[in-house]
C-alpha positions, -999 to 999 in steps of 0.1 A, spaced: 160 162 311 155 121 316 132 108 296 111 77 295 95 63 263 69 34 266 56 10 233 45 -23 229 3 -15 242 -25 -27 223 -53 -50 219 -51 -88 229 -74 -113 239 -81 -127 274 -51 -154 276 -29 -136 254 6 -117 263 23 -86 255 53 -71 260 59 -35 273 93 -17 264 105 18 283 138 29 267 157 55 289 177 87 278 198 79 300 222 46 311 193 27 327 227 17 359 222 53 366 184 50 381 179 38 418 150 18 406 124 13 378 91 4 375 63 -4 357 26 10 368 -10 10 357 -40 30 356 -72 20 351 -110 40 349 -121 54 381 -93 37 399 -56 47 413 -23 44 398 -8 9 413 27 -6 411 26 -33 391 67 -41 391 99 -29 398 136 -39 393 165 -21 417 197 -11 405 209 -44 416 184 -67 400 161 -73 428 125 -72 413 90 -75 430 55 -72 423 21 -67 434 -1 -102 441 -21 -100 416 3 -102 385 25 -127 405 39 -159 384 21 -142 353 45 -109 347 82 -106 346 103 -71 347 137 -75 331 163 -55 315 184 -48 289 216 -29 296 227 -25 264 198 -11 247 194 11 282 153 -2 285 133 -23 308 105 -44 295 75 -61 310 61 -93 298 26 -100 304 13 -134 300 -24 -151 311 -34 -116 308 -70 -112 320 -98 -81 309 -86 -65 349 -52 -57 334 -69 -28 315 -52 4 321 -26 26 310 10 13 318 34 40 329 72 33 332 87 56 366 124 58 369 143 69 399 176 91 388 195 113 410 170 120 437 138 130 407 110 106 398 102 105 362 74 92 343 66 80 305 37 92 290 20 58 288 6 31 268 -25 16 264 -35 -20 271 -66 -33 265 -80 -67 272 -112 -85 257 -124 -108 235 
């Protein structure tokens, strides 16, 4: 069973930064793609950023230029660097990996942007 464990969430002021981590129990090279999703209260879960096996990345328009997805192959970890955070970025952030045809989710980490 593949496990994904997120960390790095917390409370930050508008304009601040956070880095989320997603540690995988399998080599991240074995994933077709990995991504970060978020879900705010009363809203649908949305894709924030994704990275493919080949290293291609894509972002939702609202975070382009502020968020960066990356990976550390040696640590089997995918990161989401979030800069210039806004109150509307407040949500639970989830890591998802596509592994051998199945989708696996982490437990989520809360990010709250507030003064």
